[in-house]
SEZA-786934 format. One record per residue (C-alpha): x, y, z; chain; residue number from 1; residue in three letters. Coordinates in steps of 0.5 Angstrom, whole numbers, plus 500, padded with zeros to 3 digits. Layout:
% residues N
<rec xx="X" yy="Y" zz="Z" unit="A" pos="NUM" code="ALA"/>
...
END
This chain:
% residues 285
<rec xx="523" yy="521" zz="527" unit="A" pos="1" code="MET"/>
<rec xx="521" yy="520" zz="520" unit="A" pos="2" code="GLY"/>
<rec xx="513" yy="522" zz="518" unit="A" pos="3" code="LYS"/>
<rec xx="508" yy="516" zz="517" unit="A" pos="4" code="ILE"/>
<rec xx="505" yy="516" zz="511" unit="A" pos="5" code="GLY"/>
<rec xx="498" yy="513" zz="511" unit="A" pos="6" code="ILE"/>
<rec xx="494" yy="511" zz="504" unit="A" pos="7" code="ILE"/>
<rec xx="486" yy="511" zz="504" unit="A" pos="8" code="GLY"/>
<rec xx="483" yy="505" zz="500" unit="A" pos="9" code="GLY"/>
<rec xx="476" yy="505" zz="498" unit="A" pos="10" code="SER"/>
<rec xx="471" yy="508" zz="504" unit="A" pos="11" code="GLY"/>
<rec xx="477" yy="511" zz="507" unit="A" pos="12" code="LEU"/>
<rec xx="478" yy="518" zz="504" unit="A" pos="13" code="TYR"/>
<rec xx="480" yy="523" zz="511" unit="A" pos="14" code="GLU"/>
<rec xx="481" yy="521" zz="519" unit="A" pos="15" code="MET"/>
<rec xx="477" yy="526" zz="523" unit="A" pos="16" code="GLU"/>
<rec xx="483" yy="525" zz="529" unit="A" pos="17" code="VAL"/>
<rec xx="488" yy="528" zz="524" unit="A" pos="18" code="LEU"/>
<rec xx="490" yy="534" zz="527" unit="A" pos="19" code="LYS"/>
<rec xx="494" yy="541" zz="525" unit="A" pos="20" code="ASP"/>
<rec xx="492" yy="539" zz="517" unit="A" pos="21" code="LYS"/>
<rec xx="496" yy="542" zz="512" unit="A" pos="22" code="LYS"/>
<rec xx="494" yy="540" zz="505" unit="A" pos="23" code="TYR"/>
<rec xx="500" yy="540" zz="500" unit="A" pos="24" code="VAL"/>
<rec xx="499" yy="540" zz="492" unit="A" pos="25" code="ASP"/>
<rec xx="505" yy="537" zz="490" unit="A" pos="26" code="ILE"/>
<rec xx="508" yy="535" zz="483" unit="A" pos="27" code="GLU"/>
<rec xx="513" yy="530" zz="482" unit="A" pos="28" code="THR"/>
<rec xx="518" yy="528" zz="476" unit="A" pos="29" code="PRO"/>
<rec xx="512" yy="523" zz="475" unit="A" pos="30" code="PHE"/>
<rec xx="506" yy="527" zz="474" unit="A" pos="31" code="GLY"/>
<rec xx="500" yy="528" zz="479" unit="A" pos="32" code="SER"/>
<rec xx="499" yy="524" zz="486" unit="A" pos="33" code="PRO"/>
<rec xx="491" yy="522" zz="486" unit="A" pos="34" code="SER"/>
<rec xx="490" yy="528" zz="490" unit="A" pos="35" code="ASP"/>
<rec xx="493" yy="533" zz="495" unit="A" pos="36" code="LYS"/>
<rec xx="497" yy="530" zz="501" unit="A" pos="37" code="PHE"/>
<rec xx="495" yy="532" zz="508" unit="A" pos="38" code="ILE"/>
<rec xx="500" yy="533" zz="513" unit="A" pos="39" code="THR"/>
<rec xx="497" yy="533" zz="520" unit="A" pos="40" code="ALA"/>
<rec xx="499" yy="530" zz="527" unit="A" pos="41" code="ARG"/>
<rec xx="496" yy="524" zz="530" unit="A" pos="42" code="ILE"/>
<rec xx="497" yy="525" zz="538" unit="A" pos="43" code="ASN"/>
<rec xx="505" yy="528" zz="537" unit="A" pos="44" code="SER"/>
<rec xx="507" yy="524" zz="532" unit="A" pos="45" code="LYS"/>
<rec xx="507" yy="526" zz="525" unit="A" pos="46" code="GLU"/>
<rec xx="503" yy="523" zz="519" unit="A" pos="47" code="VAL"/>
<rec xx="502" yy="525" zz="512" unit="A" pos="48" code="VAL"/>
<rec xx="495" yy="522" zz="509" unit="A" pos="49" code="PHE"/>
<rec xx="492" yy="520" zz="501" unit="A" pos="50" code="LEU"/>
<rec xx="486" yy="518" zz="498" unit="A" pos="51" code="ALA"/>
<rec xx="489" yy="513" zz="494" unit="A" pos="52" code="ARG"/>
<rec xx="483" yy="513" zz="489" unit="A" pos="53" code="HIS"/>
<rec xx="482" yy="521" zz="490" unit="A" pos="54" code="GLY"/>
<rec xx="477" yy="525" zz="494" unit="A" pos="55" code="GLN"/>
<rec xx="470" yy="522" zz="491" unit="A" pos="56" code="GLY"/>
<rec xx="474" yy="515" zz="489" unit="A" pos="57" code="HIS"/>
<rec xx="474" yy="518" zz="482" unit="A" pos="58" code="ARG"/>
<rec xx="481" yy="514" zz="480" unit="A" pos="59" code="ILE"/>
<rec xx="480" yy="507" zz="478" unit="A" pos="60" code="LEU"/>
<rec xx="485" yy="502" zz="479" unit="A" pos="61" code="PRO"/>
<rec xx="490" yy="501" zz="473" unit="A" pos="62" code="SER"/>
<rec xx="489" yy="509" zz="473" unit="A" pos="63" code="GLU"/>
<rec xx="492" yy="510" zz="480" unit="A" pos="64" code="LEU"/>
<rec xx="499" yy="514" zz="479" unit="A" pos="65" code="ASN"/>
<rec xx="503" yy="510" zz="484" unit="A" pos="66" code="PHE"/>
<rec xx="510" yy="513" zz="482" unit="A" pos="67" code="LYS"/>
<rec xx="507" yy="520" zz="484" unit="A" pos="68" code="ALA"/>
<rec xx="504" yy="518" zz="490" unit="A" pos="69" code="ASN"/>
<rec xx="509" yy="514" zz="493" unit="A" pos="70" code="ILE"/>
<rec xx="515" yy="519" zz="490" unit="A" pos="71" code="PHE"/>
<rec xx="510" yy="525" zz="494" unit="A" pos="72" code="GLY"/>
<rec xx="510" yy="521" zz="501" unit="A" pos="73" code="MET"/>
<rec xx="518" yy="520" zz="501" unit="A" pos="74" code="LYS"/>
<rec xx="519" yy="528" zz="498" unit="A" pos="75" code="LEU"/>
<rec xx="514" yy="529" zz="505" unit="A" pos="76" code="LEU"/>
<rec xx="519" yy="526" zz="509" unit="A" pos="77" code="GLY"/>
<rec xx="515" yy="520" zz="510" unit="A" pos="78" code="VAL"/>
<rec xx="519" yy="513" zz="513" unit="A" pos="79" code="GLU"/>
<rec xx="514" yy="508" zz="514" unit="A" pos="80" code="ARG"/>
<rec xx="507" yy="507" zz="510" unit="A" pos="81" code="ILE"/>
<rec xx="501" yy="504" zz="512" unit="A" pos="82" code="LEU"/>
<rec xx="497" yy="502" zz="506" unit="A" pos="83" code="SER"/>
<rec xx="489" yy="501" zz="508" unit="A" pos="84" code="VAL"/>
<rec xx="486" yy="496" zz="502" unit="A" pos="85" code="SER"/>
<rec xx="479" yy="493" zz="502" unit="A" pos="86" code="ALA"/>
<rec xx="480" yy="486" zz="499" unit="A" pos="87" code="VAL"/>
<rec xx="476" yy="479" zz="497" unit="A" pos="88" code="GLY"/>
<rec xx="478" yy="473" zz="501" unit="A" pos="89" code="SER"/>
<rec xx="480" yy="467" zz="498" unit="A" pos="90" code="LEU"/>
<rec xx="479" yy="463" zz="504" unit="A" pos="91" code="LYS"/>
<rec xx="473" yy="461" zz="508" unit="A" pos="92" code="LYS"/>
<rec xx="477" yy="463" zz="514" unit="A" pos="93" code="GLU"/>
<rec xx="478" yy="470" zz="512" unit="A" pos="94" code="ILE"/>
<rec xx="471" yy="472" zz="513" unit="A" pos="95" code="LYS"/>
<rec xx="468" yy="479" zz="512" unit="A" pos="96" code="PRO"/>
<rec xx="470" yy="483" zz="517" unit="A" pos="97" code="GLY"/>
<rec xx="476" yy="481" zz="519" unit="A" pos="98" code="ASP"/>
<rec xx="482" yy="483" zz="517" unit="A" pos="99" code="ILE"/>
<rec xx="488" yy="481" zz="514" unit="A" pos="100" code="VAL"/>
<rec xx="496" yy="483" zz="514" unit="A" pos="101" code="ILE"/>
<rec xx="499" yy="480" zz="508" unit="A" pos="102" code="PRO"/>
<rec xx="507" yy="478" zz="508" unit="A" pos="103" code="ASP"/>
<rec xx="507" yy="476" zz="501" unit="A" pos="104" code="GLN"/>
<rec xx="505" yy="479" zz="494" unit="A" pos="105" code="PHE"/>
<rec xx="504" yy="476" zz="487" unit="A" pos="106" code="PHE"/>
<rec xx="502" yy="480" zz="481" unit="A" pos="107" code="ASP"/>
<rec xx="497" yy="479" zz="476" unit="A" pos="108" code="HIS"/>
<rec xx="497" yy="486" zz="473" unit="A" pos="109" code="THR"/>
<rec xx="499" yy="487" zz="466" unit="A" pos="110" code="LYS"/>
<rec xx="499" yy="495" zz="464" unit="A" pos="111" code="PHE"/>
<rec xx="502" yy="498" zz="471" unit="A" pos="112" code="ARG"/>
<rec xx="509" yy="502" zz="471" unit="A" pos="113" code="PRO"/>
<rec xx="512" yy="500" zz="478" unit="A" pos="114" code="SER"/>
<rec xx="519" yy="502" zz="478" unit="A" pos="115" code="THR"/>
<rec xx="523" yy="509" zz="478" unit="A" pos="116" code="PHE"/>
<rec xx="528" yy="506" zz="474" unit="A" pos="117" code="PHE"/>
<rec xx="529" yy="506" zz="466" unit="A" pos="118" code="GLY"/>
<rec xx="531" yy="511" zz="462" unit="A" pos="119" code="LYS"/>
<rec xx="538" yy="510" zz="463" unit="A" pos="120" code="GLY"/>
<rec xx="538" yy="507" zz="470" unit="A" pos="121" code="ILE"/>
<rec xx="538" yy="500" zz="472" unit="A" pos="122" code="VAL"/>
<rec xx="536" yy="498" zz="479" unit="A" pos="123" code="CYS"/>
<rec xx="534" yy="490" zz="481" unit="A" pos="124" code="HIS"/>
<rec xx="531" yy="491" zz="489" unit="A" pos="125" code="SER"/>
<rec xx="530" yy="485" zz="493" unit="A" pos="126" code="SER"/>
<rec xx="522" yy="483" zz="494" unit="A" pos="127" code="LEU"/>
<rec xx="523" yy="476" zz="497" unit="A" pos="128" code="ALA"/>
<rec xx="520" yy="479" zz="503" unit="A" pos="129" code="ASP"/>
<rec xx="516" yy="485" zz="500" unit="A" pos="130" code="PRO"/>
<rec xx="513" yy="488" zz="507" unit="A" pos="131" code="ILE"/>
<rec xx="516" yy="491" zz="513" unit="A" pos="132" code="CYS"/>
<rec xx="516" yy="486" zz="517" unit="A" pos="133" code="MET"/>
<rec xx="518" yy="490" zz="523" unit="A" pos="134" code="GLU"/>
<rec xx="512" yy="495" zz="521" unit="A" pos="135" code="SER"/>
<rec xx="508" yy="488" zz="520" unit="A" pos="136" code="ALA"/>
<rec xx="509" yy="485" zz="527" unit="A" pos="137" code="ASN"/>
<rec xx="507" yy="492" zz="530" unit="A" pos="138" code="ILE"/>
<rec xx="501" yy="493" zz="526" unit="A" pos="139" code="ILE"/>
<rec xx="498" yy="486" zz="527" unit="A" pos="140" code="PHE"/>
<rec xx="499" yy="487" zz="535" unit="A" pos="141" code="ASN"/>
<rec xx="496" yy="493" zz="535" unit="A" pos="142" code="ALA"/>
<rec xx="490" yy="491" zz="531" unit="A" pos="143" code="THR"/>
<rec xx="489" yy="485" zz="536" unit="A" pos="144" code="GLN"/>
<rec xx="489" yy="491" zz="542" unit="A" pos="145" code="LYS"/>
<rec xx="483" yy="494" zz="538" unit="A" pos="146" code="VAL"/>
<rec xx="480" yy="488" zz="538" unit="A" pos="147" code="GLY"/>
<rec xx="479" yy="486" zz="531" unit="A" pos="148" code="ALA"/>
<rec xx="479" yy="479" zz="529" unit="A" pos="149" code="LYS"/>
<rec xx="487" yy="479" zz="524" unit="A" pos="150" code="VAL"/>
<rec xx="490" yy="474" zz="521" unit="A" pos="151" code="HIS"/>
<rec xx="497" yy="475" zz="521" unit="A" pos="152" code="LYS"/>
<rec xx="501" yy="473" zz="514" unit="A" pos="153" code="GLY"/>
<rec xx="497" yy="471" zz="507" unit="A" pos="154" code="GLY"/>
<rec xx="499" yy="472" zz="500" unit="A" pos="155" code="VAL"/>
<rec xx="495" yy="478" zz="496" unit="A" pos="156" code="TYR"/>
<rec xx="495" yy="477" zz="490" unit="A" pos="157" code="ILE"/>
<rec xx="494" yy="484" zz="485" unit="A" pos="158" code="CYS"/>
<rec xx="489" yy="484" zz="480" unit="A" pos="159" code="ILE"/>
<rec xx="488" yy="489" zz="474" unit="A" pos="160" code="GLU"/>
<rec xx="481" yy="491" zz="475" unit="A" pos="161" code="GLY"/>
<rec xx="476" yy="494" zz="476" unit="A" pos="162" code="PRO"/>
<rec xx="473" yy="488" zz="474" unit="A" pos="163" code="HIS"/>
<rec xx="471" yy="483" zz="480" unit="A" pos="164" code="PHE"/>
<rec xx="473" yy="476" zz="478" unit="A" pos="165" code="SER"/>
<rec xx="470" yy="471" zz="473" unit="A" pos="166" code="SER"/>
<rec xx="469" yy="464" zz="478" unit="A" pos="167" code="ARG"/>
<rec xx="474" yy="461" zz="474" unit="A" pos="168" code="ALA"/>
<rec xx="479" yy="466" zz="475" unit="A" pos="169" code="GLU"/>
<rec xx="477" yy="466" zz="483" unit="A" pos="170" code="SER"/>
<rec xx="478" yy="459" zz="483" unit="A" pos="171" code="ASN"/>
<rec xx="484" yy="459" zz="480" unit="A" pos="172" code="VAL"/>
<rec xx="487" yy="464" zz="484" unit="A" pos="173" code="TYR"/>
<rec xx="485" yy="459" zz="490" unit="A" pos="174" code="ARG"/>
<rec xx="488" yy="453" zz="486" unit="A" pos="175" code="SER"/>
<rec xx="495" yy="458" zz="487" unit="A" pos="176" code="TRP"/>
<rec xx="494" yy="458" zz="495" unit="A" pos="177" code="GLY"/>
<rec xx="492" yy="466" zz="494" unit="A" pos="178" code="MET"/>
<rec xx="489" yy="468" zz="501" unit="A" pos="179" code="ASP"/>
<rec xx="486" yy="475" zz="499" unit="A" pos="180" code="ILE"/>
<rec xx="485" yy="479" zz="492" unit="A" pos="181" code="ILE"/>
<rec xx="486" yy="486" zz="491" unit="A" pos="182" code="GLY"/>
<rec xx="487" yy="491" zz="486" unit="A" pos="183" code="MET"/>
<rec xx="493" yy="496" zz="488" unit="A" pos="184" code="THR"/>
<rec xx="498" yy="494" zz="493" unit="A" pos="185" code="ASN"/>
<rec xx="504" yy="491" zz="491" unit="A" pos="186" code="PHE"/>
<rec xx="505" yy="496" zz="486" unit="A" pos="187" code="ASN"/>
<rec xx="506" yy="501" zz="491" unit="A" pos="188" code="GLU"/>
<rec xx="509" yy="496" zz="495" unit="A" pos="189" code="ALA"/>
<rec xx="515" yy="495" zz="490" unit="A" pos="190" code="LYS"/>
<rec xx="515" yy="503" zz="489" unit="A" pos="191" code="LEU"/>
<rec xx="516" yy="503" zz="497" unit="A" pos="192" code="ALA"/>
<rec xx="521" yy="498" zz="497" unit="A" pos="193" code="ARG"/>
<rec xx="526" yy="503" zz="491" unit="A" pos="194" code="GLU"/>
<rec xx="524" yy="509" zz="496" unit="A" pos="195" code="ALA"/>
<rec xx="527" yy="505" zz="501" unit="A" pos="196" code="GLU"/>
<rec xx="520" yy="507" zz="506" unit="A" pos="197" code="MET"/>
<rec xx="517" yy="501" zz="510" unit="A" pos="198" code="CYS"/>
<rec xx="511" yy="498" zz="507" unit="A" pos="199" code="TYR"/>
<rec xx="505" yy="495" zz="510" unit="A" pos="200" code="VAL"/>
<rec xx="499" yy="493" zz="508" unit="A" pos="201" code="THR"/>
<rec xx="492" yy="493" zz="513" unit="A" pos="202" code="ILE"/>
<rec xx="487" yy="489" zz="509" unit="A" pos="203" code="ALA"/>
<rec xx="480" yy="490" zz="510" unit="A" pos="204" code="LEU"/>
<rec xx="476" yy="483" zz="508" unit="A" pos="205" code="SER"/>
<rec xx="470" yy="486" zz="505" unit="A" pos="206" code="THR"/>
<rec xx="467" yy="479" zz="501" unit="A" pos="207" code="ASP"/>
<rec xx="468" yy="471" zz="499" unit="A" pos="208" code="TYR"/>
<rec xx="470" yy="474" zz="491" unit="A" pos="209" code="ASP"/>
<rec xx="465" yy="470" zz="488" unit="A" pos="210" code="CYS"/>
<rec xx="467" yy="462" zz="489" unit="A" pos="211" code="TRP"/>
<rec xx="464" yy="461" zz="496" unit="A" pos="212" code="TYR"/>
<rec xx="458" yy="459" zz="492" unit="A" pos="213" code="GLU"/>
<rec xx="454" yy="459" zz="500" unit="A" pos="214" code="GLU"/>
<rec xx="455" yy="466" zz="499" unit="A" pos="215" code="GLU"/>
<rec xx="452" yy="471" zz="494" unit="A" pos="216" code="GLU"/>
<rec xx="456" yy="474" zz="489" unit="A" pos="217" code="ASN"/>
<rec xx="461" yy="480" zz="490" unit="A" pos="218" code="VAL"/>
<rec xx="458" yy="487" zz="488" unit="A" pos="219" code="THR"/>
<rec xx="459" yy="494" zz="489" unit="A" pos="220" code="ALA"/>
<rec xx="453" yy="494" zz="494" unit="A" pos="221" code="ASP"/>
<rec xx="456" yy="489" zz="498" unit="A" pos="222" code="SER"/>
<rec xx="463" yy="491" zz="499" unit="A" pos="223" code="VAL"/>
<rec xx="461" yy="498" zz="500" unit="A" pos="224" code="LEU"/>
<rec xx="456" yy="496" zz="506" unit="A" pos="225" code="GLU"/>
<rec xx="462" yy="492" zz="509" unit="A" pos="226" code="ILE"/>
<rec xx="467" yy="497" zz="508" unit="A" pos="227" code="ILE"/>
<rec xx="463" yy="502" zz="512" unit="A" pos="228" code="LYS"/>
<rec xx="464" yy="497" zz="518" unit="A" pos="229" code="LYS"/>
<rec xx="471" yy="496" zz="517" unit="A" pos="230" code="ASN"/>
<rec xx="473" yy="504" zz="515" unit="A" pos="231" code="VAL"/>
<rec xx="472" yy="505" zz="523" unit="A" pos="232" code="THR"/>
<rec xx="475" yy="499" zz="525" unit="A" pos="233" code="MET"/>
<rec xx="481" yy="501" zz="520" unit="A" pos="234" code="ALA"/>
<rec xx="482" yy="508" zz="523" unit="A" pos="235" code="LYS"/>
<rec xx="482" yy="505" zz="530" unit="A" pos="236" code="LYS"/>
<rec xx="488" yy="500" zz="528" unit="A" pos="237" code="ILE"/>
<rec xx="492" yy="506" zz="524" unit="A" pos="238" code="VAL"/>
<rec xx="492" yy="510" zz="531" unit="A" pos="239" code="VAL"/>
<rec xx="494" yy="504" zz="535" unit="A" pos="240" code="LYS"/>
<rec xx="500" yy="502" zz="530" unit="A" pos="241" code="SER"/>
<rec xx="502" yy="510" zz="530" unit="A" pos="242" code="ILE"/>
<rec xx="501" yy="510" zz="538" unit="A" pos="243" code="GLU"/>
<rec xx="506" yy="503" zz="538" unit="A" pos="244" code="MET"/>
<rec xx="512" yy="505" zz="532" unit="A" pos="245" code="ILE"/>
<rec xx="518" yy="506" zz="536" unit="A" pos="246" code="PRO"/>
<rec xx="521" yy="513" zz="534" unit="A" pos="247" code="ASP"/>
<rec xx="528" yy="510" zz="529" unit="A" pos="248" code="LYS"/>
<rec xx="527" yy="504" zz="525" unit="A" pos="249" code="ARG"/>
<rec xx="532" yy="497" zz="525" unit="A" pos="250" code="GLN"/>
<rec xx="530" yy="494" zz="519" unit="A" pos="251" code="CYS"/>
<rec xx="533" yy="493" zz="513" unit="A" pos="252" code="SER"/>
<rec xx="528" yy="497" zz="509" unit="A" pos="253" code="CYS"/>
<rec xx="533" yy="503" zz="510" unit="A" pos="254" code="ILE"/>
<rec xx="538" yy="501" zz="506" unit="A" pos="255" code="ASN"/>
<rec xx="533" yy="497" zz="501" unit="A" pos="256" code="ALA"/>
<rec xx="538" yy="500" zz="494" unit="A" pos="257" code="ILE"/>
<rec xx="544" yy="500" zz="497" unit="A" pos="258" code="GLU"/>
<rec xx="547" yy="495" zz="492" unit="A" pos="259" code="ASN"/>
<rec xx="541" yy="494" zz="488" unit="A" pos="260" code="ALA"/>
<rec xx="543" yy="500" zz="482" unit="A" pos="261" code="ILE"/>
<rec xx="548" yy="496" zz="478" unit="A" pos="262" code="ILE"/>
<rec xx="549" yy="501" zz="472" unit="A" pos="263" code="THR"/>
<rec xx="555" yy="505" zz="472" unit="A" pos="264" code="ASP"/>
<rec xx="553" yy="513" zz="475" unit="A" pos="265" code="PRO"/>
<rec xx="559" yy="515" zz="469" unit="A" pos="266" code="LYS"/>
<rec xx="554" yy="513" zz="464" unit="A" pos="267" code="VAL"/>
<rec xx="547" yy="515" zz="467" unit="A" pos="268" code="ILE"/>
<rec xx="544" yy="521" zz="464" unit="A" pos="269" code="PRO"/>
<rec xx="544" yy="528" zz="469" unit="A" pos="270" code="ASP"/>
<rec xx="536" yy="529" zz="468" unit="A" pos="271" code="LYS"/>
<rec xx="535" yy="522" zz="471" unit="A" pos="272" code="ILE"/>
<rec xx="540" yy="523" zz="476" unit="A" pos="273" code="LYS"/>
<rec xx="536" yy="529" zz="477" unit="A" pos="274" code="LYS"/>
<rec xx="529" yy="527" zz="478" unit="A" pos="275" code="ASP"/>
<rec xx="532" yy="521" zz="482" unit="A" pos="276" code="LEU"/>
<rec xx="536" yy="524" zz="487" unit="A" pos="277" code="ASN"/>
<rec xx="532" yy="523" zz="492" unit="A" pos="278" code="LEU"/>
<rec xx="532" yy="516" zz="491" unit="A" pos="279" code="LEU"/>
<rec xx="539" yy="515" zz="490" unit="A" pos="280" code="ILE"/>
<rec xx="543" yy="522" zz="492" unit="A" pos="281" code="GLY"/>
<rec xx="546" yy="518" zz="498" unit="A" pos="282" code="LYS"/>
<rec xx="549" yy="513" zz="493" unit="A" pos="283" code="TYR"/>
<rec xx="550" yy="516" zz="486" unit="A" pos="284" code="ILE"/>
<rec xx="553" yy="523" zz="486" unit="A" pos="285" code="ARG"/>
END
């Protein structure tokens, strides 16, 4: 069984339930990850934990080295990633404190590299279904079991940040049919797909962005207050999900880029082959 990765978002910087912890400092061909990885066990299963924004929350969403974070997970033997993320709600029925397991993303970022490929190799991976639905179903069921109010499915719009939305932006996103809003997860999902890892988001609703005029406008203080409550529930969801995850994957994530690399192997630069061997080695020698 491969390891299970946990990416902790705002407020989730470590988990007390982790046993036999070891801190692992990794350098990747893409630079340094957000922080040291923590390898550990939750019950009998091996996990790898990473604080997305670093300990102490010191890295902006637009400053995150997504490629190093995901590549580092792959180097450590991770097969599935559970990504915990604070989000704003764009629907009245998704209340602050609720959990959402989105099944779609919309990328509204502007400046972020979100592919391992380029510089001599082209890969067109499919993102029609960007979330691993096998994992998403497990996490949804686990969330119900721990007693959280959970919404299955929905569209996560990923914005650049670090600012919260203007009221005009928030209302436009609602008119587009978006359900929740965040600043990080689609970039992770794209890279996890290229790395043939299962990826699922556990979205913690903290606020109504600023569209819902009956509620106070979103502020960092109000978000942090809800996050404290949500993080306690998120830890329970992660532990229950890991308990329910089977030893072997049955999803298409396993061979996600098998037919997606279209570059003639003879013209791929040797350095790129070496740097990406972890991802492409089973397809290109």
